[in-house]
C-alpha positions as CSV (number, residue, x, y, z in Angstrom):
1,M,9.4,-22.3,-21.8
2,R,8.9,-19.4,-23.3
3,Q,6.8,-17.4,-26.0
4,H,6.8,-14.3,-27.8
5,F,2.8,-13.3,-28.0
6,P,1.5,-9.8,-29.8
7,R,1.8,-6.5,-28.3
8,S,-1.8,-6.5,-27.6
9,I,-4.4,-6.6,-24.4
10,E,-6.4,-10.1,-26.2
11,S,-2.5,-11.5,-25.4
12,L,-4.0,-12.2,-22.1
13,D,-5.5,-15.4,-22.2
14,P,-3.6,-16.7,-24.4
15,I,-0.4,-15.8,-21.6
16,F,-3.3,-17.3,-18.3
17,A,-3.1,-20.5,-20.8
18,F,0.7,-20.3,-21.2
19,T,1.2,-19.6,-17.8
20,E,-1.2,-22.6,-16.6
21,A,0.8,-25.0,-18.5
22,F,3.4,-24.2,-17.4
23,F,2.7,-24.7,-13.1
24,E,0.9,-28.1,-14.4
25,A,3.9,-29.4,-16.5
26,K,6.1,-28.6,-14.3
27,D,4.6,-29.1,-11.1
28,V,4.9,-25.7,-9.5
29,D,2.3,-25.2,-6.5
30,E,-0.2,-23.8,-7.9
31,S,-1.0,-21.2,-4.8
32,L,1.4,-18.7,-6.6
33,L,-0.9,-19.3,-9.9
34,R,-3.0,-16.4,-8.9
35,T,0.3,-14.1,-8.4
36,V,2.2,-14.9,-10.9
37,S,-0.6,-14.0,-13.1
38,F,-1.6,-10.9,-11.5
39,A,2.2,-9.3,-11.2
40,I,2.4,-10.8,-15.3
41,E,-0.7,-9.3,-17.1
42,E,0.3,-6.2,-14.8
43,L,3.3,-5.5,-17.0
44,F,2.4,-7.4,-19.6
45,T,-0.6,-4.4,-20.1
46,N,1.9,-1.6,-19.2
47,M,4.6,-2.9,-21.4
48,V,1.6,-2.6,-24.9
49,K,0.8,0.9,-22.9
50,Y,3.4,2.3,-22.3
51,N,5.9,1.0,-26.1
52,A,2.4,0.6,-28.4
53,A,4.2,1.9,-31.1
54,G,6.9,-1.2,-30.7
55,P,7.8,-3.3,-33.7
56,E,8.0,-6.8,-31.7
57,E,6.2,-9.0,-29.8
58,I,6.3,-9.1,-25.9
59,L,8.9,-12.5,-24.9
60,L,7.6,-14.2,-21.6
61,E,9.8,-16.2,-19.9
62,L,9.1,-19.1,-17.3
63,T,11.7,-21.7,-15.2
64,P,10.7,-23.2,-12.2
65,I,12.9,-22.6,-9.0
66,A,13.3,-24.3,-5.9
67,G,9.7,-24.1,-5.1
68,G,8.4,-21.6,-7.2
69,V,9.4,-20.0,-10.5
70,E,11.4,-17.1,-12.1
71,V,9.5,-15.4,-14.9
72,S,10.8,-12.5,-17.0
73,L,9.2,-10.8,-19.7
74,V,11.0,-8.7,-22.3
75,D,9.8,-5.7,-24.7
76,F,12.5,-4.6,-28.0
77,D,13.1,-1.8,-29.3
78,T,11.8,0.1,-25.6
79,E,12.9,3.2,-23.4
80,P,13.6,1.9,-20.5
81,F,11.1,2.2,-17.6
82,D,12.6,0.6,-14.2
83,P,9.5,-0.7,-12.6
84,T,13.1,-1.7,-9.8
85,Q,11.8,2.6,-9.5
86,S,9.0,3.6,-9.2
87,R,7.5,5.8,-6.6
88,A,5.1,4.0,-3.9
89,A,1.8,4.7,-4.2
90,K,-0.8,6.4,-1.9
91,V,-2.7,4.1,-0.2
92,D,-4.0,5.5,2.3
93,G,-6.4,8.3,2.6
94,P,-10.1,8.6,-0.1
95,I,-9.2,7.4,-2.9
96,E,-10.8,10.5,-5.2
97,D,-7.1,12.0,-3.4
98,R,-4.9,9.7,-4.2
99,P,-3.3,10.2,-7.8
100,V,-4.1,8.1,-11.2
101,G,-1.4,5.2,-11.8
102,G,1.1,3.3,-10.0
103,L,-1.1,1.1,-8.1
104,G,-0.7,-2.7,-10.2
105,L,3.9,-2.1,-9.8
106,H,3.4,-0.7,-5.9
107,L,1.1,-4.6,-5.2
108,I,3.1,-6.6,-7.5
109,K,6.6,-5.2,-4.8
110,K,4.4,-6.9,-2.1
111,M,3.4,-10.0,-3.5
112,V,6.8,-11.3,-5.6
113,D,9.6,-12.6,-4.3
114,S,12.3,-10.2,-6.1
115,L,11.9,-8.0,-9.0
116,R,15.0,-7.2,-10.9
117,Y,14.4,-4.8,-14.5
118,E,17.5,-5.0,-16.9
119,Y,18.0,-3.0,-20.4
120,A,20.2,-3.1,-22.8
121,D,20.5,-2.5,-27.0
122,R,17.1,-1.2,-26.2
123,R,15.8,-4.4,-24.4
124,S,13.9,-3.9,-21.3
125,T,13.5,-7.5,-18.9
126,V,12.1,-7.1,-15.5
127,T,11.8,-10.8,-13.7
128,F,10.3,-11.4,-10.3
129,T,10.8,-14.4,-8.3
130,R,8.1,-16.3,-6.6
131,T,7.7,-19.6,-4.2
132,V,6.4,-21.1,-1.6
133,N,6.7,-19.4,2.1
């Protein structure tokens, strides 16, 4: 299932509804929903924040795979940013001593089974998989 969503934080509720409907329609294990929704929210929010002037909607595609789901988000007319190469977030020590940013991507990398990035023709595609362990 695939759907385009407006480049806006207000799209998150419709995205969550779309994701829940996909899980139900494709009989994906419900225990994966929280992690998948978190990863989608973080990636989508970053696309909105860092390409706010982007002219097009963001594409979300969900595909059932053995034991779980593959999720792709496509951002159009954007500069490259590879989340798989983002620096590891500092997660120890006092919070006031930690640099701002990067924690969401750090958590995604720990929570999903795989994370891939592709960039071509000013189009960024981030794909992740999550399966039942």
